[in-house]
N, CA, C and O atoms as a GROMACS GRO file, in nm:
protein
  392
    1MET      N    1   8.982  13.945  12.438
    1MET     CA    2   8.891  13.938  12.552
    1MET      C    3   8.779  14.040  12.532
    1MET      O    4   8.802  14.154  12.493
    2GLU      N    5   8.656  13.994  12.561
    2GLU     CA    6   8.541  14.082  12.546
    2GLU      C    7   8.542  14.194  12.650
    2GLU      O    8   8.594  14.178  12.761
    3PHE      N    9   8.484  14.305  12.612
    3PHE     CA   10   8.473  14.421  12.702
    3PHE      C   11   8.408  14.383  12.834
    3PHE      O   12   8.456  14.422  12.941
    4LYS      N   13   8.299  14.307  12.827
    4LYS     CA   14   8.225  14.269  12.947
    4LYS      C   15   8.310  14.183  13.040
    4LYS      O   16   8.292  14.188  13.162
    5GLN      N   17   8.401  14.105  12.985
    5GLN     CA   18   8.487  14.019  13.067
    5GLN      C   19   8.603  14.096  13.129
    5GLN      O   20   8.663  14.050  13.225
    6LYS      N   21   8.634  14.213  13.074
    6LYS     CA   22   8.745  14.294  13.125
    6LYS      C   23   8.706  14.375  13.249
    6LYS      O   24   8.793  14.423  13.322
    7HIS      N   25   8.577  14.392  13.272
    7HIS     CA   26   8.530  14.479  13.380
    7HIS      C   27   8.432  14.404  13.468
    7HIS      O   28   8.360  14.316  13.422
    8ASP      N   29   8.428  14.442  13.597
    8ASP     CA   30   8.340  14.377  13.693
    8ASP      C   31   8.208  14.454  13.702
    8ASP      O   32   8.193  14.544  13.784
    9PHE      N   33   8.115  14.418  13.616
    9PHE     CA   34   7.985  14.485  13.614
    9PHE      C   35   7.893  14.438  13.727
    9PHE      O   36   7.783  14.490  13.743
   10SER      N   37   7.937  14.340  13.804
   10SER     CA   38   7.856  14.294  13.917
   10SER      C   39   7.846  14.403  14.024
   10SER      O   40   7.757  14.399  14.109
   11LEU      N   41   7.936  14.500  14.020
   11LEU     CA   42   7.934  14.611  14.116
   11LEU      C   43   7.829  14.716  14.081
   11LEU      O   44   7.793  14.800  14.164
   12LEU      N   45   7.780  14.712  13.958
   12LEU     CA   46   7.681  14.809  13.912
   12LEU      C   47   7.543  14.766  13.960
   12LEU      O   48   7.492  14.661  13.921
   13THR      N   49   7.484  14.846  14.046
   13THR     CA   50   7.357  14.811  14.109
   13THR      C   51   7.258  14.925  14.098
   13THR      O   52   7.293  15.041  14.119
   14ASN      N   53   7.134  14.892  14.064
   14ASN     CA   54   7.026  14.991  14.060
   14ASN      C   55   6.953  14.983  14.194
   14ASN      O   56   6.876  14.890  14.217
   15GLU      N   57   6.976  15.079  14.280
   15GLU     CA   58   6.915  15.079  14.413
   15GLU      C   59   6.763  15.095  14.405
   15GLU      O   60   6.692  15.054  14.498
   16ALA      N   61   6.712  15.152  14.298
   16ALA     CA   62   6.567  15.165  14.282
   16ALA      C   63   6.503  15.027  14.282
   16ALA      O   64   6.390  15.011  14.328
   17GLU      N   65   6.573  14.927  14.230
   17GLU     CA   66   6.519  14.792  14.223
   17GLU      C   67   6.490  14.738  14.363
   17GLU      O   68   6.382  14.683  14.387
   18SER      N   69   6.584  14.754  14.456
   18SER     CA   70   6.559  14.703  14.591
   18SER      C   71   6.450  14.783  14.660
   18SER      O   72   6.373  14.727  14.739
   19MET      N   73   6.441  14.914  14.632
   19MET     CA   74   6.334  14.995  14.690
   19MET      C   75   6.198  14.950  14.639
   19MET      O   76   6.102  14.941  14.716
   20VAL      N   77   6.189  14.923  14.510
   20VAL     CA   78   6.062  14.878  14.450
   20VAL      C   79   6.023  14.741  14.506
   20VAL      O   80   5.907  14.720  14.540
   21ILE      N   81   6.116  14.649  14.516
   21ILE     CA   82   6.086  14.516  14.567
   21ILE      C   83   6.038  14.524  14.712
   21ILE      O   84   5.942  14.457  14.750
   22GLU      N   85   6.104  14.605  14.792
   22GLU     CA   86   6.064  14.622  14.932
   22GLU      C   87   5.923  14.682  14.941
   22GLU      O   88   5.840  14.634  15.017
   23GLU      N   89   5.898  14.786  14.863
   23GLU     CA   90   5.767  14.852  14.865
   23GLU      C   91   5.658  14.759  14.810
   23GLU      O   92   5.547  14.755  14.863
   24LEU      N   93   5.690  14.684  14.707
   24LEU     CA   94   5.595  14.590  14.649
   24LEU      C   95   5.556  14.484  14.752
   24LEU      O   96   5.438  14.452  14.765
   25GLY      N   97   5.652  14.432  14.823
   25GLY     CA   98   5.624  14.334  14.928
   25GLY      C   99   5.534  14.391  15.036
   25GLY      O  100   5.441  14.325  15.081
   26ALA      N  101   5.563  14.513  15.077
   26ALA     CA  102   5.482  14.578  15.181
   26ALA      C  103   5.340  14.603  15.132
   26ALA      O  104   5.244  14.578  15.205
   27ARG      N  105   5.325  14.651  15.009
   27ARG     CA  106   5.191  14.683  14.955
   27ARG      C  107   5.108  14.559  14.929
   27ARG      O  108   4.987  14.560  14.950
   28LEU      N  109   5.171  14.451  14.883
   28LEU     CA  110   5.095  14.330  14.854
   28LEU      C  111   5.047  14.260  14.981
   28LEU      O  112   4.954  14.180  14.976
   29ASP      N  113   5.110  14.290  15.093
   29ASP     CA  114   5.064  14.236  15.221
   29ASP      C  115   4.961  14.329  15.285
   29ASP      O  116   4.897  14.293  15.383
   30ASP      N  117   4.945  14.448  15.228
   30ASP     CA  118   4.853  14.550  15.278
   30ASP      C  119   4.709  14.506  15.254
   30ASP      O  120   4.681  14.433  15.160
   31GLY      N  121   4.619  14.551  15.339
   31GLY     CA  122   4.477  14.517  15.326
   31GLY      C  123   4.417  14.553  15.192
   31GLY      O  124   4.336  14.478  15.138
   32GLU      N  125   4.457  14.669  15.136
   32GLU     CA  126   4.400  14.714  15.009
   32GLU      C  127   4.432  14.619  14.894
   32GLU      O  128   4.350  14.601  14.804
   33PHE      N  129   4.549  14.559  14.896
   33PHE     CA  130   4.595  14.476  14.784
   33PHE      C  131   4.610  14.329  14.820
   33PHE      O  132   4.672  14.254  14.744
   34LYS      N  133   4.556  14.284  14.933
   34LYS     CA  134   4.580  14.147  14.978
   34LYS      C  135   4.519  14.042  14.884
   34LYS      O  136   4.565  13.928  14.883
   35ASP      N  137   4.416  14.079  14.807
   35ASP     CA  138   4.351  13.983  14.717
   35ASP      C  139   4.406  13.985  14.575
   35ASP      O  140   4.355  13.914  14.488
   36VAL      N  141   4.508  14.065  14.550
   36VAL     CA  142   4.570  14.073  14.417
   36VAL      C  143   4.653  13.947  14.392
   36VAL      O  144   4.715  13.893  14.484
   37CYS      N  145   4.654  13.900  14.268
   37CYS     CA  146   4.734  13.783  14.232
   37CYS      C  147   4.882  13.808  14.262
   37CYS      O  148   4.937  13.912  14.227
   38LYS      N  149   4.943  13.711  14.328
   38LYS     CA  150   5.084  13.723  14.367
   38LYS      C  151   5.170  13.614  14.303
   38LYS      O  152   5.274  13.575  14.357
   39CYS      N  153   5.126  13.565  14.187
   39CYS     CA  154   5.207  13.465  14.116
   39CYS      C  155   5.334  13.533  14.066
   39CYS      O  156   5.341  13.655  14.059
   40ASP      N  157   5.434  13.453  14.030
   40ASP     CA  158   5.562  13.508  13.982
   40ASP      C  159   5.543  13.603  13.865
   40ASP      O  160   5.603  13.710  13.861
   41ASP      N  161   5.460  13.563  13.768
   41ASP     CA  162   5.440  13.647  13.650
   41ASP      C  163   5.386  13.784  13.688
   41ASP      O  164   5.437  13.886  13.641
   42CYS      N  165   5.284  13.788  13.772
   42CYS     CA  166   5.223  13.916  13.809
   42CYS      C  167   5.318  14.002  13.891
   42CYS      O  168   5.331  14.122  13.867
   43VAL      N  169   5.385  13.941  13.989
   43VAL     CA  170   5.476  14.018  14.074
   43VAL      C  171   5.592  14.074  13.992
   43VAL      O  172   5.630  14.190  14.010
   44LEU      N  173   5.649  13.994  13.902
   44LEU     CA  174   5.758  14.044  13.818
   44LEU      C  175   5.709  14.152  13.721
   44LEU      O  176   5.781  14.248  13.695
   45ASP      N  177   5.588  14.136  13.668
   45ASP     CA  178   5.531  14.240  13.583
   45ASP      C  179   5.512  14.370  13.661
   45ASP      O  180   5.538  14.478  13.608
   46MET      N  181   5.468  14.360  13.785
   46MET     CA  182   5.450  14.479  13.869
   46MET      C  183   5.584  14.547  13.895
   46MET      O  184   5.594  14.669  13.885
   47ALA      N  185   5.685  14.470  13.927
   47ALA     CA  186   5.818  14.527  13.952
   47ALA      C  187   5.873  14.594  13.826
   47ALA      O  188   5.924  14.706  13.832
   48ALA      N  189   5.862  14.526  13.712
   48ALA     CA  190   5.912  14.582  13.586
   48ALA      C  191   5.838  14.710  13.549
   48ALA      O  192   5.900  14.809  13.510
   49TYR      N  193   5.706  14.707  13.562
   49TYR     CA  194   5.625  14.826  13.530
   49TYR      C  195   5.668  14.943  13.618
   49TYR      O  196   5.691  15.054  13.569
   50SER      N  197   5.680  14.917  13.746
   50SER     CA  198   5.719  15.022  13.839
   50SER      C  199   5.858  15.079  13.807
   50SER      O  200   5.876  15.200  13.802
   51LEU      N  201   5.954  14.990  13.786
   51LEU     CA  202   6.091  15.035  13.755
   51LEU      C  203   6.099  15.112  13.625
   51LEU      O  204   6.180  15.204  13.612
   52ASN      N  205   6.016  15.076  13.528
   52ASN     CA  206   6.016  15.148  13.401
   52ASN      C  207   5.958  15.288  13.413
   52ASN      O  208   5.971  15.369  13.321
   53HIS      N  209   5.894  15.318  13.526
   53HIS     CA  210   5.836  15.451  13.547
   53HIS      C  211   5.911  15.533  13.653
   53HIS      O  212   5.863  15.637  13.697
   54LEU      N  213   6.028  15.485  13.693
   54LEU     CA  214   6.109  15.554  13.792
   54LEU      C  215   6.246  15.590  13.736
   54LEU      O  216   6.299  15.521  13.648
   55LYS      N  217   6.302  15.696  13.788
   55LYS     CA  218   6.441  15.731  13.756
   55LYS      C  219   6.531  15.630  13.828
   55LYS      O  220   6.517  15.612  13.949
   56PRO      N  221   6.622  15.565  13.756
   56PRO     CA  222   6.710  15.468  13.822
   56PRO      C  223   6.813  15.538  13.911
   56PRO      O  224   6.848  15.654  13.888
   57ILE      N  225   6.859  15.466  14.012
   57ILE     CA  226   6.965  15.518  14.101
   57ILE      C  227   7.075  15.412  14.101
   57ILE      O  228   7.075  15.321  14.184
   58TYR      N  229   7.170  15.426  14.009
   58TYR     CA  230   7.278  15.329  14.000
   58TYR      C  231   7.392  15.368  14.093
   58TYR      O  232   7.418  15.486  14.117
   59ARG      N  233   7.458  15.265  14.145
   59ARG     CA  234   7.575  15.286  14.229
   59ARG      C  235   7.678  15.180  14.198
   59ARG      O  236   7.647  15.074  14.144
   60VAL      N  237   7.804  15.211  14.232
   60VAL     CA  238   7.911  15.113  14.214
   60VAL      C  239   8.003  15.106  14.336
   60VAL      O  240   8.100  15.031  14.335
   61SER      N  241   7.974  15.182  14.440
   61SER     CA  242   8.061  15.185  14.557
   61SER      C  243   7.981  15.199  14.685
   61SER      O  244   7.859  15.220  14.682
   62LEU      N  245   8.049  15.188  14.798
   62LEU     CA  246   7.986  15.208  14.927
   62LEU      C  247   7.934  15.350  14.941
   62LEU      O  248   7.824  15.373  14.992
   63LEU      N  249   8.013  15.447  14.896
   63LEU     CA  250   7.969  15.586  14.901
   63LEU      C  251   7.843  15.605  14.818
   63LEU      O  252   7.751  15.676  14.858
   64GLY      N  253   7.837  15.541  14.703
   64GLY     CA  254   7.718  15.546  14.618
   64GLY      C  255   7.599  15.482  14.687
   64GLY      O  256   7.486  15.528  14.672
   65SER      N  257   7.624  15.377  14.763
   65SER     CA  258   7.518  15.311  14.838
   65SER      C  259   7.462  15.403  14.945
   65SER      O  260   7.341  15.407  14.966
   66MET      N  261   7.548  15.475  15.012
   66MET     CA  262   7.503  15.570  15.115
   66MET      C  263   7.419  15.680  15.052
   66MET      O  264   7.318  15.721  15.108
   67TYR      N  265   7.460  15.728  14.936
   67TYR     CA  266   7.384  15.830  14.864
   67TYR      C  267   7.247  15.774  14.824
   67TYR      O  268   7.145  15.841  14.840
   68ALA      N  269   7.246  15.653  14.772
   68ALA     CA  270   7.122  15.591  14.728
   68ALA      C  271   7.026  15.573  14.845
   68ALA      O  272   6.905  15.594  14.830
   69HIS      N  273   7.078  15.534  14.960
   69HIS     CA  274   6.991  15.517  15.077
   69HIS      C  275   6.932  15.650  15.122
   69HIS      O  276   6.820  15.654  15.173
   70SER      N  277   7.006  15.758  15.104
   70SER     CA  278   6.950  15.890  15.138
   70SER      C  279   6.839  15.928  15.041
   70SER      O  280   6.748  16.003  15.076
   71MET      N  281   6.847  15.876  14.918
   71MET     CA  282   6.742  15.901  14.818
   71MET      C  283   6.615  15.823  14.855
   71MET      O  284   6.505  15.859  14.810
   72GLY      N  285   6.629  15.718  14.934
   72GLY     CA  286   6.516  15.635  14.971
   72GLY      C  287   6.422  15.700  15.071
   72GLY      O  288   6.330  15.635  15.121
   73GLU      N  289   6.444  15.824  15.099
   73GLU     CA  290   6.357  15.898  15.190
   73GLU      C  291   6.301  16.018  15.115
   73GLU      O  292   6.358  16.060  15.014
   74GLY      N  293   6.192  16.072  15.162
   74GLY     CA  294   6.139  16.194  15.105
   74GLY      C  295   6.071  16.176  14.972
   74GLY      O  296   5.994  16.082  14.952
   75GLU      N  297   6.100  16.268  14.878
   75GLU     CA  298   6.030  16.274  14.751
   75GLU      C  299   6.048  16.148  14.666
   75GLU      O  300   5.951  16.099  14.607
   76TYR      N  301   6.169  16.095  14.660
   76TYR     CA  302   6.190  15.975  14.579
   76TYR      C  303   6.114  15.857  14.636
   76TYR      O  304   6.058  15.777  14.560
   77LYS      N  305   6.110  15.844  14.768
   77LYS     CA  306   6.034  15.737  14.833
   77LYS      C  307   5.887  15.748  14.796
   77LYS      O  308   5.822  15.647  14.771
   78ALA      N  309   5.835  15.870  14.793
   78ALA     CA  310   5.695  15.891  14.754
   78ALA      C  311   5.673  15.851  14.609
   78ALA      O  312   5.568  15.796  14.575
   79GLU      N  313   5.771  15.878  14.522
   79GLU     CA  314   5.761  15.837  14.381
   79GLU      C  315   5.759  15.685  14.369
   79GLU      O  316   5.683  15.630  14.289
   80VAL      N  317   5.841  15.618  14.448
   80VAL     CA  318   5.844  15.471  14.447
   80VAL      C  319   5.708  15.417  14.490
   80VAL      O  320   5.654  15.326  14.428
   81THR      N  321   5.654  15.473  14.597
   81THR     CA  322   5.523  15.429  14.646
   81THR      C  323   5.415  15.448  14.541
   81THR      O  324   5.336  15.358  14.517
   82ARG      N  325   5.412  15.565  14.478
   82ARG     CA  326   5.313  15.591  14.373
   82ARG      C  327   5.330  15.495  14.256
   82ARG      O  328   5.232  15.441  14.205
   83SER      N  329   5.453  15.474  14.215
   83SER     CA  330   5.481  15.387  14.101
   83SER      C  331   5.440  15.243  14.131
   83SER      O  332   5.383  15.176  14.045
   84VAL      N  333   5.469  15.195  14.249
   84VAL     CA  334   5.434  15.058  14.288
   84VAL      C  335   5.282  15.042  14.295
   84VAL      O  336   5.228  14.943  14.245
   85GLU      N  337   5.214  15.137  14.355
   85GLU     CA  338   5.068  15.127  14.363
   85GLU      C  339   5.004  15.130  14.224
   85GLU      O  340   4.909  15.057  14.198
   86GLU      N  341   5.056  15.214  14.136
   86GLU     CA  342   5.006  15.219  13.998
   86GLU      C  343   5.030  15.085  13.929
   86GLU      O  344   4.943  15.034  13.858
   87ALA      N  345   5.148  15.028  13.949
   87ALA     CA  346   5.182  14.899  13.888
   87ALA      C  347   5.089  14.789  13.937
   87ALA      O  348   5.042  14.708  13.857
   88ILE      N  349   5.062  14.786  14.066
   88ILE     CA  350   4.974  14.683  14.120
   88ILE      C  351   4.836  14.695  14.058
   88ILE      O  352   4.778  14.595  14.015
   89ARG      N  353   4.783  14.816  14.054
   89ARG     CA  354   4.649  14.835  13.997
   89ARG      C  355   4.645  14.798  13.849
   89ARG      O  356   4.551  14.733  13.802
   90LYS      N  357   4.748  14.838  13.775
   90LYS     CA  358   4.753  14.813  13.631
   90LYS      C  359   4.761  14.663  13.601
   90LYS      O  360   4.686  14.612  13.519
   91ILE      N  361   4.852  14.595  13.669
   91ILE     CA  362   4.870  14.451  13.643
   91ILE      C  363   4.752  14.371  13.696
   91ILE      O  364   4.710  14.274  13.633
   92ALA      N  365   4.699  14.410  13.811
   92ALA     CA  366   4.583  14.339  13.868
   92ALA      C  367   4.461  14.348  13.776
   92ALA      O  368   4.382  14.254  13.767
   93SER      N  369   4.446  14.462  13.708
   93SER     CA  370   4.332  14.480  13.620
   93SER      C  371   4.352  14.414  13.484
   93SER      O  372   4.256  14.397  13.408
   94ASN      N  373   4.477  14.378  13.452
   94ASN     CA  374   4.506  14.318  13.322
   94ASN      C  375   4.624  14.220  13.336
   94ASN      O  376   4.730  14.245  13.280
   95PRO      N  377   4.606  14.110  13.410
   95PRO     CA  378   4.717  14.015  13.428
   95PRO      C  379   4.754  13.946  13.297
   95PRO      O  380   4.673  13.940  13.205
   96SER      N  381   4.875  13.896  13.289
   96SER     CA  382   4.921  13.830  13.166
   96SER      C  383   4.881  13.684  13.161
   96SER      O  384   4.934  13.607  13.081
   97HIS      N  385   4.787  13.644  13.246
   97HIS     CA  386   4.736  13.507  13.247
   97HIS      C  387   4.586  13.510  13.269
   97HIS      O  388   4.529  13.616  13.296
   98ASP      N  389   4.522  13.392  13.259
   98ASP     CA  390   4.376  13.382  13.279
   98ASP      C  391   4.340  13.392  13.425
   98ASP      O  392   4.222  13.387  13.460
   0.00000   0.00000   0.00000
């Protein structure tokens, strides 16, 4: 049996991903970024760019989830916001399509 089949990796979650997706949705509806391309390719590129510039917050339990949610405030939240805004500007100025 393969290692991956012996363990339940579905419990492994990067909470930064949900924070980035939430922030991305809020920013793309914002007046400043309302005219930015919101096709699947651009939005996924923005999310990937942002996540690649953030420290991940992995969890595997409810206690880990509570810790991750506490990280979603303050300095880390500001980092997520900065990273998402940078990603939007970067991808909008150089989309992967015509």
